[in-house]
All heavy atoms as a GROMACS GRO file, in nm:
protein
  641
    1MET      N    1   3.586  -2.907   7.296
    1MET     CA    2   3.609  -2.898   7.439
    1MET      C    3   3.568  -2.759   7.486
    1MET      O    4   3.628  -2.660   7.447
    1MET     CB    5   3.758  -2.924   7.464
    1MET     CG    6   3.797  -2.914   7.605
    1MET     SD    7   3.973  -2.955   7.613
    1MET     CE    8   3.989  -2.988   7.780
    2PRO      N    9   3.462  -2.750   7.566
    2PRO     CA   10   3.414  -2.620   7.611
    2PRO      C   11   3.512  -2.554   7.706
    2PRO      O   12   3.579  -2.619   7.786
    2PRO     CB   13   3.282  -2.652   7.682
    2PRO     CG   14   3.279  -2.797   7.703
    2PRO     CD   15   3.380  -2.860   7.613
    3SER      N   16   3.519  -2.425   7.696
    3SER     CA   17   3.610  -2.351   7.783
    3SER      C   18   3.549  -2.337   7.923
    3SER      O   19   3.430  -2.359   7.944
    3SER     CB   20   3.641  -2.214   7.724
    3SER     OG   21   3.524  -2.134   7.729
    4VAL      N   22   3.631  -2.299   8.014
    4VAL     CA   23   3.587  -2.283   8.152
    4VAL      C   24   3.488  -2.167   8.162
    4VAL      O   25   3.389  -2.176   8.236
    4VAL     CB   26   3.709  -2.260   8.244
    4VAL    CG1   27   3.666  -2.233   8.388
    4VAL    CG2   28   3.803  -2.377   8.238
    5ASN      N   29   3.510  -2.061   8.086
    5ASN     CA   30   3.419  -1.945   8.092
    5ASN      C   31   3.281  -1.981   8.040
    5ASN      O   32   3.180  -1.938   8.095
    5ASN     CB   33   3.477  -1.829   8.011
    5ASN     CG   34   3.599  -1.770   8.078
    5ASN    OD1   35   3.615  -1.778   8.198
    5ASN    ND2   36   3.685  -1.709   7.998
    6ALA      N   37   3.275  -2.060   7.933
    6ALA     CA   38   3.145  -2.102   7.879
    6ALA      C   39   3.072  -2.190   7.980
    6ALA      O   40   2.951  -2.176   7.999
    6ALA     CB   41   3.164  -2.175   7.748
    7HIS      N   42   3.145  -2.280   8.045
    7HIS     CA   43   3.083  -2.368   8.144
    7HIS      C   44   3.033  -2.287   8.263
    7HIS      O   45   2.922  -2.310   8.314
    7HIS     CB   46   3.184  -2.473   8.189
    7HIS     CG   47   3.130  -2.568   8.291
    7HIS    ND1   48   3.010  -2.634   8.274
    7HIS    CD2   49   3.178  -2.608   8.412
    7HIS    CE1   50   2.986  -2.710   8.380
    7HIS    NE2   51   3.088  -2.695   8.465
    8LEU      N   52   3.110  -2.189   8.306
    8LEU     CA   53   3.071  -2.105   8.418
    8LEU      C   54   2.947  -2.020   8.381
    8LEU      O   55   2.856  -2.006   8.462
    8LEU     CB   56   3.187  -2.012   8.458
    8LEU     CG   57   3.165  -1.922   8.579
    8LEU    CD1   58   3.137  -2.004   8.705
    8LEU    CD2   59   3.285  -1.833   8.599
    9ALA      N   60   2.944  -1.968   8.260
    9ALA     CA   61   2.829  -1.889   8.216
    9ALA      C   62   2.704  -1.975   8.209
    9ALA      O   63   2.595  -1.931   8.248
    9ALA     CB   64   2.858  -1.827   8.080
   10MET      N   65   2.717  -2.098   8.161
   10MET     CA   66   2.600  -2.186   8.151
   10MET      C   67   2.547  -2.224   8.288
   10MET      O   68   2.427  -2.234   8.309
   10MET     CB   69   2.636  -2.312   8.072
   10MET     CG   70   2.656  -2.284   7.924
   10MET     SD   71   2.513  -2.211   7.846
   10MET     CE   72   2.401  -2.348   7.850
   11THR      N   73   2.635  -2.244   8.383
   11THR     CA   74   2.588  -2.281   8.517
   11THR      C   75   2.520  -2.164   8.587
   11THR      O   76   2.431  -2.186   8.670
   11THR     CB   77   2.704  -2.332   8.604
   11THR    OG1   78   2.806  -2.232   8.611
   11THR    CG2   79   2.761  -2.461   8.549
   12GLN      N   80   2.559  -2.042   8.554
   12GLN     CA   81   2.495  -1.927   8.616
   12GLN      C   82   2.366  -1.887   8.544
   12GLN      O   83   2.276  -1.833   8.605
   12GLN     CB   84   2.591  -1.808   8.619
   12GLN     CG   85   2.706  -1.830   8.716
   12GLN     CD   86   2.802  -1.713   8.719
   12GLN    OE1   87   2.789  -1.620   8.640
   12GLN    NE2   88   2.899  -1.719   8.810
   13LEU      N   89   2.357  -1.911   8.412
   13LEU     CA   90   2.239  -1.873   8.336
   13LEU      C   91   2.128  -1.978   8.342
   13LEU      O   92   2.012  -1.945   8.320
   13LEU     CB   93   2.276  -1.845   8.190
   13LEU     CG   94   2.362  -1.720   8.167
   13LEU    CD1   95   2.399  -1.710   8.020
   13LEU    CD2   96   2.288  -1.595   8.212
   14ALA      N   97   2.162  -2.102   8.370
   14ALA     CA   98   2.061  -2.208   8.374
   14ALA      C   99   1.954  -2.182   8.481
   14ALA      O  100   1.836  -2.197   8.453
   14ALA     CB  101   2.127  -2.344   8.394
   15PRO      N  102   1.988  -2.142   8.602
   15PRO     CA  103   1.884  -2.113   8.700
   15PRO      C  104   1.797  -1.993   8.661
   15PRO      O  105   1.678  -1.989   8.693
   15PRO     CB  106   1.961  -2.082   8.829
   15PRO     CG  107   2.093  -2.145   8.812
   15PRO     CD  108   2.121  -2.141   8.666
   16LEU      N  109   1.856  -1.895   8.591
   16LEU     CA  110   1.778  -1.780   8.548
   16LEU      C  111   1.673  -1.820   8.444
   16LEU      O  112   1.564  -1.763   8.440
   16LEU     CB  113   1.869  -1.672   8.490
   16LEU     CG  114   1.962  -1.601   8.588
   16LEU    CD1  115   2.053  -1.505   8.514
   16LEU    CD2  116   1.882  -1.528   8.693
   17ALA      N  117   1.705  -1.916   8.363
   17ALA     CA  118   1.611  -1.961   8.260
   17ALA      C  119   1.490  -2.029   8.323
   17ALA      O  120   1.380  -2.024   8.268
   17ALA     CB  121   1.680  -2.056   8.164
   18LYS      N  122   1.506  -2.091   8.437
   18LYS     CA  123   1.394  -2.157   8.503
   18LYS      C  124   1.301  -2.056   8.568
   18LYS      O  125   1.183  -2.084   8.586
   18LYS     CB  126   1.447  -2.255   8.608
   18LYS     CG  127   1.517  -2.374   8.546
   18LYS     CD  128   1.569  -2.468   8.651
   18LYS     CE  129   1.645  -2.583   8.584
   18LYS     NZ  130   1.705  -2.672   8.682
   19GLU      N  131   1.352  -1.938   8.601
   19GLU     CA  132   1.269  -1.837   8.664
   19GLU      C  133   1.178  -1.766   8.563
   19GLU      O  134   1.080  -1.705   8.602
   19GLU     CB  135   1.357  -1.733   8.734
   19GLU     CG  136   1.435  -1.788   8.851
   19GLU     CD  137   1.531  -1.686   8.908
   19GLU    OE1  138   1.523  -1.568   8.868
   19GLU    OE2  139   1.614  -1.725   8.991
   20VAL      N  140   1.210  -1.774   8.436
   20VAL     CA  141   1.132  -1.707   8.333
   20VAL      C  142   1.002  -1.782   8.312
   20VAL      O  143   0.998  -1.905   8.309
   20VAL     CB  144   1.213  -1.700   8.201
   20VAL    CG1  145   1.130  -1.641   8.089
   20VAL    CG2  146   1.340  -1.620   8.221
   21ASP      N  147   0.893  -1.707   8.297
   21ASP     CA  148   0.763  -1.766   8.270
   21ASP      C  149   0.765  -1.833   8.133
   21ASP      O  150   0.796  -1.770   8.033
   21ASP     CB  151   0.655  -1.657   8.275
   21ASP     CG  152   0.516  -1.714   8.259
   21ASP    OD1  153   0.499  -1.837   8.273
   21ASP    OD2  154   0.424  -1.634   8.234
   22GLU      N  155   0.733  -1.960   8.127
   22GLU     CA  156   0.739  -2.034   8.002
   22GLU      C  157   0.628  -1.995   7.904
   22GLU      O  158   0.639  -2.021   7.785
   22GLU     CB  159   0.734  -2.184   8.030
   22GLU     CG  160   0.857  -2.234   8.103
   22GLU     CD  161   0.849  -2.382   8.133
   22GLU    OE1  162   0.756  -2.448   8.083
   22GLU    OE2  163   0.936  -2.432   8.205
   23ASN      N  164   0.522  -1.931   7.950
   23ASN     CA  165   0.412  -1.889   7.863
   23ASN      C  166   0.435  -1.749   7.804
   23ASN      O  167   0.357  -1.704   7.722
   23ASN     CB  168   0.280  -1.890   7.940
   23ASN     CG  169   0.242  -2.031   7.981
   23ASN    OD1  170   0.270  -2.126   7.908
   23ASN    ND2  171   0.183  -2.044   8.097
   24LYS      N  172   0.537  -1.680   7.850
   24LYS     CA  173   0.566  -1.545   7.802
   24LYS      C  174   0.682  -1.551   7.703
   24LYS      O  175   0.789  -1.599   7.736
   24LYS     CB  176   0.602  -1.455   7.920
   24LYS     CG  177   0.623  -1.312   7.883
   24LYS     CD  178   0.655  -1.230   8.007
   24LYS     CE  179   0.680  -1.086   7.969
   24LYS     NZ  180   0.720  -1.008   8.087
   25VAL      N  181   0.656  -1.500   7.583
   25VAL     CA  182   0.760  -1.500   7.481
   25VAL      C  183   0.804  -1.356   7.458
   25VAL      O  184   0.722  -1.267   7.436
   25VAL     CB  185   0.706  -1.559   7.348
   25VAL    CG1  186   0.812  -1.555   7.240
   25VAL    CG2  187   0.657  -1.699   7.370
   26THR      N  188   0.935  -1.332   7.462
   26THR     CA  189   0.989  -1.198   7.438
   26THR      C  190   1.098  -1.208   7.332
   26THR      O  191   1.162  -1.312   7.317
   26THR     CB  192   1.050  -1.139   7.567
   26THR    OG1  193   1.156  -1.224   7.609
   26THR    CG2  194   0.946  -1.127   7.677
   27PRO      N  195   1.119  -1.100   7.256
   27PRO     CA  196   1.221  -1.105   7.152
   27PRO      C  197   1.362  -1.108   7.208
   27PRO      O  198   1.453  -1.162   7.146
   27PRO     CB  199   1.197  -0.978   7.071
   27PRO     CG  200   1.122  -0.888   7.161
   27PRO     CD  201   1.045  -0.975   7.253
   28GLY      N  202   1.384  -1.048   7.322
   28GLY     CA  203   1.514  -1.052   7.386
   28GLY      C  204   1.618  -0.965   7.317
   28GLY      O  205   1.587  -0.878   7.236
   29VAL      N  206   1.742  -0.991   7.350
   29VAL     CA  207   1.854  -0.912   7.299
   29VAL      C  208   1.872  -0.935   7.149
   29VAL      O  209   1.897  -0.842   7.074
   29VAL     CB  210   1.983  -0.947   7.376
   29VAL    CG1  211   2.102  -0.873   7.317
   29VAL    CG2  212   1.968  -0.912   7.523
   30LEU      N  213   1.856  -1.058   7.105
   30LEU     CA  214   1.872  -1.088   6.963
   30LEU      C  215   1.770  -1.012   6.879
   30LEU      O  216   1.803  -0.956   6.775
   30LEU     CB  217   1.861  -1.238   6.937
   30LEU     CG  218   1.876  -1.281   6.792
   30LEU    CD1  219   2.014  -1.247   6.740
   30LEU    CD2  220   1.848  -1.429   6.777
   31GLY      N  221   1.647  -1.007   6.926
   31GLY     CA  222   1.543  -0.932   6.856
   31GLY      C  223   1.576  -0.784   6.848
   31GLY      O  224   1.555  -0.720   6.744
   32PHE      N  225   1.629  -0.729   6.956
   32PHE     CA  226   1.668  -0.588   6.957
   32PHE      C  227   1.782  -0.563   6.859
   32PHE      O  228   1.782  -0.464   6.786
   32PHE     CB  229   1.709  -0.543   7.097
   32PHE     CG  230   1.763  -0.403   7.099
   32PHE    CD1  231   1.678  -0.295   7.086
   32PHE    CD2  232   1.899  -0.380   7.110
   32PHE    CE1  233   1.727  -0.166   7.087
   32PHE    CE2  234   1.949  -0.252   7.111
   32PHE     CZ  235   1.863  -0.145   7.100
   33ILE      N  236   1.878  -0.652   6.856
   33ILE     CA  237   1.993  -0.635   6.766
   33ILE      C  238   1.947  -0.642   6.620
   33ILE      O  239   1.988  -0.559   6.539
   33ILE     CB  240   2.102  -0.741   6.797
   33ILE    CG1  241   2.166  -0.712   6.933
   33ILE    CG2  242   2.208  -0.744   6.687
   33ILE    CD1  243   2.258  -0.820   6.982
   34VAL      N  244   1.861  -0.738   6.589
   34VAL     CA  245   1.810  -0.749   6.451
   34VAL      C  246   1.732  -0.624   6.414
   34VAL      O  247   1.748  -0.569   6.304
   34VAL     CB  248   1.724  -0.876   6.436
   34VAL    CG1  249   1.650  -0.877   6.303
   34VAL    CG2  250   1.810  -1.000   6.449
   35PHE      N  251   1.647  -0.576   6.503
   35PHE     CA  252   1.570  -0.454   6.477
   35PHE      C  253   1.661  -0.334   6.458
   35PHE      O  254   1.639  -0.252   6.368
   35PHE     CB  255   1.472  -0.429   6.592
   35PHE     CG  256   1.386  -0.308   6.572
   35PHE    CD1  257   1.276  -0.313   6.487
   35PHE    CD2  258   1.416  -0.189   6.636
   35PHE    CE1  259   1.197  -0.201   6.467
   35PHE    CE2  260   1.338  -0.077   6.616
   35PHE     CZ  261   1.228  -0.083   6.532
   36ALA      N  262   1.764  -0.321   6.542
   36ALA     CA  263   1.856  -0.208   6.531
   36ALA      C  264   1.933  -0.213   6.399
   36ALA      O  265   1.951  -0.109   6.334
   36ALA     CB  266   1.953  -0.209   6.650
   37VAL      N  267   1.975  -0.331   6.356
   37VAL     CA  268   2.047  -0.344   6.230
   37VAL      C  269   1.956  -0.307   6.114
   37VAL      O  270   1.996  -0.236   6.020
   37VAL     CB  271   2.104  -0.487   6.213
   37VAL    CG1  272   2.152  -0.513   6.072
   37VAL    CG2  273   2.217  -0.510   6.312
   38MET      N  274   1.831  -0.353   6.118
   38MET     CA  275   1.736  -0.318   6.012
   38MET      C  276   1.707  -0.168   6.010
   38MET      O  277   1.696  -0.108   5.903
   38MET     CB  278   1.606  -0.398   6.029
   38MET     CG  279   1.623  -0.545   5.996
   38MET     SD  280   1.477  -0.644   6.027
   38MET     CE  281   1.359  -0.569   5.919
   39ALA      N  282   1.695  -0.107   6.127
   39ALA     CA  283   1.671   0.037   6.134
   39ALA      C  284   1.789   0.115   6.076
   39ALA      O  285   1.771   0.212   6.002
   39ALA     CB  286   1.645   0.079   6.278
   40LEU      N  287   1.911   0.072   6.106
   40LEU     CA  288   2.029   0.137   6.051
   40LEU      C  289   2.036   0.118   5.900
   40LEU      O  290   2.076   0.210   5.828
   40LEU     CB  291   2.156   0.082   6.117
   40LEU     CG  292   2.181   0.131   6.260
   40LEU    CD1  293   2.299   0.056   6.321
   40LEU    CD2  294   2.206   0.280   6.261
   41ALA      N  295   1.996   0.002   5.850
   41ALA     CA  296   1.996  -0.022   5.706
   41ALA      C  297   1.896   0.068   5.636
   41ALA      O  298   1.925   0.127   5.532
   41ALA     CB  299   1.965  -0.169   5.678
   42VAL      N  300   1.777   0.084   5.694
   42VAL     CA  301   1.675   0.172   5.634
   42VAL      C  302   1.723   0.317   5.637
   42VAL      O  303   1.708   0.391   5.540
   42VAL     CB  304   1.539   0.157   5.707
   42VAL    CG1  305   1.442   0.266   5.668
   42VAL    CG2  306   1.481   0.020   5.678
   43TRP      N  307   1.784   0.358   5.747
   43TRP     CA  308   1.837   0.494   5.757
   43TRP      C  309   1.943   0.517   5.650
   43TRP      O  310   1.943   0.622   5.583
   43TRP     CB  311   1.895   0.517   5.896
   43TRP     CG  312   1.958   0.652   5.912
   43TRP    CD1  313   1.894   0.769   5.933
   43TRP    CD2  314   2.097   0.682   5.909
   43TRP    NE1  315   1.985   0.871   5.942
   43TRP    CE2  316   2.111   0.820   5.928
   43TRP    CE3  317   2.211   0.604   5.893
   43TRP    CZ2  318   2.234   0.882   5.931
   43TRP    CZ3  319   2.335   0.666   5.895
   43TRP    CH2  320   2.345   0.803   5.914
   44GLY      N  321   2.033   0.422   5.631
   44GLY     CA  322   2.137   0.435   5.529
   44GLY      C  323   2.079   0.440   5.389
   44GLY      O  324   2.124   0.518   5.304
   45LEU      N  325   1.978   0.357   5.362
   45LEU     CA  326   1.914   0.358   5.231
   45LEU      C  327   1.842   0.491   5.205
   45LEU      O  328   1.846   0.543   5.093
   45LEU     CB  329   1.816   0.242   5.218
   45LEU     CG  330   1.880   0.104   5.201
   45LEU    CD1  331   1.774  -0.004   5.212
   45LEU    CD2  332   1.950   0.096   5.068
   46MET      N  333   1.775   0.544   5.306
   46MET     CA  334   1.707   0.673   5.289
   46MET      C  335   1.807   0.785   5.264
   46MET      O  336   1.784   0.874   5.181
   46MET     CB  337   1.622   0.705   5.412
   46MET     CG  338   1.504   0.612   5.431
   46MET     SD  339   1.382   0.627   5.302
   46MET     CE  340   1.314   0.785   5.342
   47LYS      N  341   1.919   0.782   5.334
   47LYS     CA  342   2.022   0.883   5.315
   47LYS      C  343   2.080   0.874   5.174
   47LYS      O  344   2.099   0.975   5.108
   47LYS     CB  345   2.132   0.864   5.420
   47LYS     CG  346   2.232   0.974   5.424
   47LYS     CD  347   2.326   0.958   5.541
   47LYS     CE  348   2.425   1.072   5.542
   47LYS     NZ  349   2.516   1.063   5.654
   48SER      N  350   2.104   0.753   5.127
   48SER     CA  351   2.155   0.733   4.992
   48SER      C  352   2.053   0.778   4.888
   48SER      O  353   2.089   0.841   4.788
   48SER     CB  354   2.190   0.586   4.971
   48SER     OG  355   2.228   0.562   4.838
   49MET      N  356   1.925   0.747   4.911
   49MET     CA  357   1.821   0.787   4.816
   49MET      C  358   1.812   0.939   4.809
   49MET      O  359   1.801   0.996   4.699
   49MET     CB  360   1.686   0.730   4.858
   49MET     CG  361   1.575   0.765   4.759
   49MET     SD  362   1.411   0.729   4.819
   49MET     CE  363   1.394   0.852   4.947
   50ASN      N  364   1.819   1.007   4.922
   50ASN     CA  365   1.814   1.153   4.922
   50ASN      C  366   1.932   1.212   4.845
   50ASN      O  367   1.917   1.308   4.771
   50ASN     CB  368   1.811   1.207   5.064
   50ASN     CG  369   1.676   1.192   5.127
   50ASN    OD1  370   1.574   1.190   5.058
   50ASN    ND2  371   1.674   1.183   5.259
   51ARG      N  372   2.049   1.152   4.861
   51ARG     CA  373   2.168   1.199   4.791
   51ARG      C  374   2.150   1.183   4.640
   51ARG      O  375   2.184   1.272   4.562
   51ARG     CB  376   2.289   1.121   4.839
   51ARG     CG  377   2.419   1.192   4.817
   51ARG     CD  378   2.536   1.121   4.880
   51ARG     NE  379   2.500   1.045   4.998
   51ARG     CZ  380   2.551   0.925   5.028
   51ARG    NH1  381   2.637   0.868   4.949
   51ARG    NH2  382   2.513   0.862   5.136
   52HIS      N  383   2.095   1.070   4.597
   52HIS     CA  384   2.073   1.045   4.455
   52HIS      C  385   1.962   1.132   4.399
   52HIS      O  386   1.968   1.177   4.284
   52HIS     CB  387   2.042   0.898   4.430
   52HIS     CG  388   2.163   0.811   4.434
   52HIS    ND1  389   2.218   0.768   4.551
   52HIS    CD2  390   2.239   0.761   4.334
   52HIS    CE1  391   2.324   0.693   4.525
   52HIS    NE2  392   2.339   0.688   4.393
   53MET      N  393   1.858   1.158   4.478
   53MET     CA  394   1.747   1.240   4.430
   53MET      C  395   1.789   1.386   4.413
   53MET      O  396   1.735   1.456   4.329
   53MET     CB  397   1.628   1.231   4.526
   53MET     CG  398   1.562   1.095   4.527
   53MET     SD  399   1.494   1.048   4.369
   53MET     CE  400   1.345   1.143   4.368
   54ARG      N  401   1.886   1.432   4.493
   54ARG     CA  402   1.935   1.568   4.476
   54ARG      C  403   2.008   1.585   4.343
   54ARG      O  404   2.013   1.695   4.289
   54ARG     CB  405   2.029   1.605   4.590
   54ARG     CG  406   1.955   1.649   4.713
   54ARG     CD  407   2.051   1.708   4.816
   54ARG     NE  408   2.011   1.658   4.946
   54ARG     CZ  409   2.088   1.588   5.027
   54ARG    NH1  410   2.211   1.562   4.995
   54ARG    NH2  411   2.041   1.546   5.143
   55LYS      N  412   2.065   1.478   4.290
   55LYS     CA  413   2.138   1.485   4.164
   55LYS      C  414   2.045   1.487   4.043
   55LYS      O  415   2.087   1.526   3.935
   55LYS     CB  416   2.232   1.365   4.151
   55LYS     CG  417   2.344   1.364   4.251
   55LYS     CD  418   2.429   1.241   4.233
   55LYS     CE  419   2.536   1.232   4.339
   55LYS     NZ  420   2.616   1.110   4.323
   56VAL      N  421   1.920   1.448   4.059
   56VAL     CA  422   1.828   1.438   3.947
   56VAL      C  423   1.780   1.576   3.907
   56VAL      O  424   1.741   1.657   3.991
   56VAL     CB  425   1.706   1.349   3.984
   56VAL    CG1  426   1.604   1.348   3.872
   56VAL    CG2  427   1.753   1.208   4.014
   57ASP      N  428   1.780   1.603   3.776
   57ASP     CA  429   1.730   1.729   3.723
   57ASP      C  430   1.588   1.705   3.674
   57ASP      O  431   1.566   1.634   3.576
   57ASP     CB  432   1.819   1.776   3.607
   57ASP     CG  433   1.774   1.909   3.552
   57ASP    OD1  434   1.709   1.985   3.626
   57ASP    OD2  435   1.804   1.936   3.434
   58PHE      N  436   1.489   1.761   3.745
   58PHE     CA  437   1.350   1.736   3.713
   58PHE      C  438   1.296   1.828   3.603
   58PHE      O  439   1.187   1.807   3.555
   58PHE     CB  440   1.263   1.751   3.838
   58PHE     CG  441   1.284   1.640   3.937
   58PHE    CD1  442   1.358   1.660   4.051
   58PHE    CD2  443   1.231   1.514   3.914
   58PHE    CE1  444   1.378   1.558   4.141
   58PHE    CE2  445   1.250   1.412   4.004
   58PHE     CZ  446   1.324   1.435   4.118
   59LYS      N  447   1.371   1.927   3.564
   59LYS     CA  448   1.324   2.020   3.462
   59LYS      C  449   1.347   1.961   3.325
   59LYS      O  450   1.453   1.907   3.296
   59LYS     CB  451   1.396   2.154   3.475
   59LYS     CG  452   1.363   2.224   3.605
   59LYS     CD  453   1.436   2.356   3.615
   59LYS     CE  454   1.406   2.422   3.747
   59LYS     NZ  455   1.481   2.544   3.765
   60GLU      N  456   1.245   1.972   3.238
   60GLU     CA  457   1.258   1.923   3.102
   60GLU      C  458   1.340   2.020   3.021
   60GLU      O  459   1.332   2.140   3.040
   60GLU     CB  460   1.119   1.910   3.038
   60GLU     CG  461   1.071   1.770   3.030
   60GLU     CD  462   0.943   1.761   2.951
   60GLU    OE1  463   0.944   1.792   2.831
   60GLU    OE2  464   0.843   1.722   3.011
   61SER      N  465   1.415   1.966   2.927
   61SER     CA  466   1.490   2.055   2.839
   61SER      C  467   1.393   2.117   2.739
   61SER      O  468   1.308   2.049   2.682
   61SER     CB  469   1.599   1.977   2.766
   61SER     OG  470   1.541   1.878   2.685
   62THR      N  471   1.404   2.245   2.716
   62THR     CA  472   1.314   2.316   2.626
   62THR      C  473   1.376   2.336   2.489
   62THR      O  474   1.335   2.423   2.413
   62THR     CB  475   1.275   2.452   2.686
   62THR    OG1  476   1.396   2.525   2.711
   62THR    CG2  477   1.197   2.435   2.814
   63SER      N  478   1.475   2.257   2.453
   63SER     CA  479   1.545   2.276   2.327
   63SER      C  480   1.461   2.230   2.207
   63SER      O  481   1.476   2.280   2.098
   63SER     CB  482   1.678   2.203   2.329
   63SER     OG  483   1.655   2.065   2.345
   64GLU      N  484   1.374   2.132   2.226
   64GLU     CA  485   1.296   2.077   2.114
   64GLU      C  486   1.176   2.164   2.080
   64GLU      O  487   1.131   2.168   1.966
   64GLU     CB  488   1.251   1.935   2.145
   64GLU     CG  489   1.368   1.840   2.158
   64GLU     CD  490   1.322   1.700   2.192
   64GLU    OE1  491   1.201   1.673   2.184
   64GLU    OE2  492   1.406   1.619   2.227
   65LYS      N  493   1.118   2.232   2.176
   65LYS     CA  494   1.000   2.318   2.157
   65LYS      C  495   0.886   2.245   2.086
   65LYS      O  496   0.829   2.294   1.992
   65LYS     CB  497   1.038   2.445   2.083
   65LYS     CG  498   1.142   2.524   2.157
   65LYS     CD  499   1.124   2.669   2.138
   65LYS     CE  500   1.230   2.737   2.221
   65LYS     NZ  501   1.215   2.874   2.234
   66GLU      N  502   0.854   2.126   2.131
   66GLU     CA  503   0.745   2.048   2.075
   66GLU      C  504   0.617   2.082   2.149
   66GLU      O  505   0.618   2.099   2.270
   66GLU     CB  506   0.778   1.898   2.094
   66GLU     CG  507   0.678   1.806   2.030
   66GLU     CD  508   0.724   1.662   2.046
   66GLU    OE1  509   0.841   1.634   2.023
   66GLU    OE2  510   0.639   1.580   2.084
   67PRO      N  511   0.503   2.094   2.080
   67PRO     CA  512   0.377   2.122   2.150
   67PRO      C  513   0.345   2.012   2.251
   67PRO      O  514   0.388   1.898   2.235
   67PRO     CB  515   0.273   2.125   2.038
   67PRO     CG  516   0.351   2.146   1.913
   67PRO     CD  517   0.487   2.090   1.937
   68VAL      N  518   0.267   2.046   2.350
   68VAL     CA  519   0.239   1.955   2.460
   68VAL      C  520   0.169   1.829   2.412
   68VAL      O  521   0.205   1.719   2.448
   68VAL     CB  522   0.155   2.025   2.569
   68VAL    CG1  523   0.119   1.929   2.680
   68VAL    CG2  524   0.230   2.144   2.624
   69GLY      N  525   0.068   1.839   2.327
   69GLY     CA  526  -0.009   1.723   2.283
   69GLY      C  527   0.052   1.651   2.165
   69GLY      O  528   0.004   1.545   2.126
   70ALA      N  529   0.155   1.701   2.105
   70ALA     CA  530   0.211   1.640   1.984
   70ALA      C  531   0.281   1.509   2.013
   70ALA      O  532   0.283   1.419   1.930
   70ALA     CB  533   0.308   1.736   1.917
   71GLY      N  534   0.338   1.493   2.129
   71GLY     CA  535   0.410   1.369   2.161
   71GLY      C  536   0.317   1.251   2.173
   71GLY      O  537   0.350   1.139   2.138
   72ALA      N  538   0.196   1.271   2.223
   72ALA     CA  539   0.102   1.162   2.242
   72ALA      C  540   0.041   1.116   2.110
   72ALA      O  541   0.011   0.999   2.091
   72ALA     CB  542  -0.009   1.203   2.338
   73SER      N  543   0.022   1.207   2.014
   73SER     CA  544  -0.043   1.169   1.890
   73SER      C  545   0.056   1.130   1.780
   73SER      O  546   0.016   1.094   1.672
   73SER     CB  547  -0.131   1.284   1.839
   73SER     OG  548  -0.050   1.396   1.808
   74ALA      N  549   0.185   1.137   1.807
   74ALA     CA  550   0.285   1.108   1.705
   74ALA      C  551   0.278   0.962   1.662
   74ALA      O  552   0.294   0.930   1.546
   74ALA     CB  553   0.424   1.142   1.756
   75GLY      N  554   0.252   0.870   1.753
   75GLY     CA  555   0.248   0.728   1.719
   75GLY      C  556   0.107   0.679   1.690
   75GLY      O  557   0.084   0.560   1.676
   76ALA      N  558   0.009   0.768   1.678
   76ALA     CA  559  -0.130   0.726   1.663
   76ALA      C  560  -0.162   0.682   1.521
   76ALA      O  561  -0.257   0.609   1.499
   76ALA     CB  562  -0.223   0.840   1.703
   77GLY      N  563  -0.090   0.726   1.424
   77GLY     CA  564  -0.118   0.687   1.286
   77GLY      C  565  -0.206   0.789   1.217
   77GLY      O  566  -0.247   0.889   1.275
   78ALA      N  567  -0.240   0.764   1.089
   78ALA     CA  568  -0.314   0.861   1.008
   78ALA      C  569  -0.460   0.869   1.047
   78ALA      O  570  -0.523   0.972   1.031
   78ALA     CB  571  -0.301   0.824   0.861
   79GLU      N  572  -0.519   0.761   1.097
   79GLU     CA  573  -0.662   0.759   1.126
   79GLU      C  574  -0.694   0.804   1.268
   79GLU      O  575  -0.810   0.803   1.307
   79GLU     CB  576  -0.717   0.619   1.101
   79GLU     CG  577  -0.703   0.575   0.957
   79GLU     CD  578  -0.752   0.433   0.938
   79GLU    OE1  579  -0.810   0.377   1.033
   79GLU    OE2  580  -0.733   0.380   0.830
   80GLY      N  581  -0.597   0.836   1.348
   80GLY     CA  582  -0.622   0.880   1.484
   80GLY      C  583  -0.646   0.765   1.581
   80GLY      O  584  -0.701   0.784   1.687
   81LYS      N  585  -0.610   0.643   1.542
   81LYS     CA  586  -0.627   0.528   1.630
   81LYS      C  587  -0.500   0.509   1.714
   81LYS      O  588  -0.393   0.543   1.672
   81LYS     CB  589  -0.652   0.401   1.549
   81LYS     CG  590  -0.784   0.400   1.478
   81LYS     CD  591  -0.802   0.268   1.409
   81LYS     CE  592  -0.934   0.262   1.336
   81LYS     NZ  593  -0.952   0.136   1.266
   82ARG      N  594  -0.522   0.450   1.828
   82ARG     CA  595  -0.407   0.416   1.912
   82ARG      C  596  -0.337   0.295   1.854
   82ARG      O  597  -0.398   0.217   1.780
   82ARG     CB  598  -0.454   0.388   2.055
   82ARG     CG  599  -0.511   0.512   2.121
   82ARG     CD  600  -0.529   0.497   2.268
   82ARG     NE  601  -0.584   0.366   2.306
   82ARG     CZ  602  -0.641   0.342   2.422
   82ARG    NH1  603  -0.655   0.437   2.510
   82ARG    NH2  604  -0.687   0.223   2.452
   83PRO      N  605  -0.211   0.273   1.887
   83PRO     CA  606  -0.137   0.158   1.833
   83PRO      C  607  -0.199   0.024   1.870
   83PRO      O  608  -0.182  -0.074   1.800
   83PRO     CB  609   0.002   0.172   1.895
   83PRO     CG  610   0.014   0.315   1.933
   83PRO     CD  611  -0.125   0.363   1.962
   84ASP      N  612  -0.279   0.016   1.978
   84ASP     CA  613  -0.338  -0.111   2.017
   84ASP      C  614  -0.469  -0.138   1.942
   84ASP      O  615  -0.535  -0.240   1.964
   84ASP     CB  616  -0.361  -0.118   2.168
   84ASP     CG  617  -0.451  -0.008   2.219
   84ASP    OD1  618  -0.492   0.078   2.140
   84ASP    OD2  619  -0.482  -0.011   2.340
   85GLY      N  620  -0.512  -0.049   1.850
   85GLY     CA  621  -0.627  -0.073   1.768
   85GLY      C  622  -0.755  -0.007   1.814
   85GLY      O  623  -0.855  -0.010   1.746
   86GLU      N  624  -0.756   0.053   1.935
   86GLU     CA  625  -0.876   0.119   1.986
   86GLU      C  626  -0.874   0.266   1.950
   86GLU      O  627  -0.771   0.324   1.923
   86GLU     CB  628  -0.884   0.102   2.138
   86GLU     CG  629  -0.900  -0.044   2.179
   86GLU     CD  630  -0.909  -0.057   2.328
   86GLU    OE1  631  -0.938   0.043   2.397
   86GLU    OE2  632  -0.888  -0.168   2.377
   87LYS      N  633  -0.994   0.327   1.948
   87LYS     CA  634  -1.002   0.471   1.922
   87LYS      C  635  -0.986   0.550   2.047
   87LYS      O  636  -1.013   0.514   2.152
   87LYS     CB  637  -1.136   0.506   1.856
   87LYS     CG  638  -1.137   0.468   1.711
   87LYS     CD  639  -1.259   0.528   1.648
   87LYS     CE  640  -1.252   0.502   1.498
   87LYS     NZ  641  -1.358   0.565   1.428
   0.00000   0.00000   0.00000
C-alpha cells in the first residue's frame, strides 16, 4: 500500500518527466552518487597504500656482504648454463 507522500511525489514528478527530451540521456543524481562513492573509495585506497608504503624498508640489509653478481650465478650450475637449459 503506497503512502500518501509517495503518491504525491509521483503526481508531481510525472509531468516533469514528460518535459525532458527523450533523445537526451543524462546520468542524473544516481550517476553522481555512484561516481562520488567510487572517488571516495579510490581516495581511501590511495591513502591506505601511502600509509603501507611508508612502513616498507627499501634498503637492503648489508649483513651478508655477498658480491653483486654472485646471487645470479649461484643457481647456474658448474657449466655456466641457466636452469632452463640455455646458455
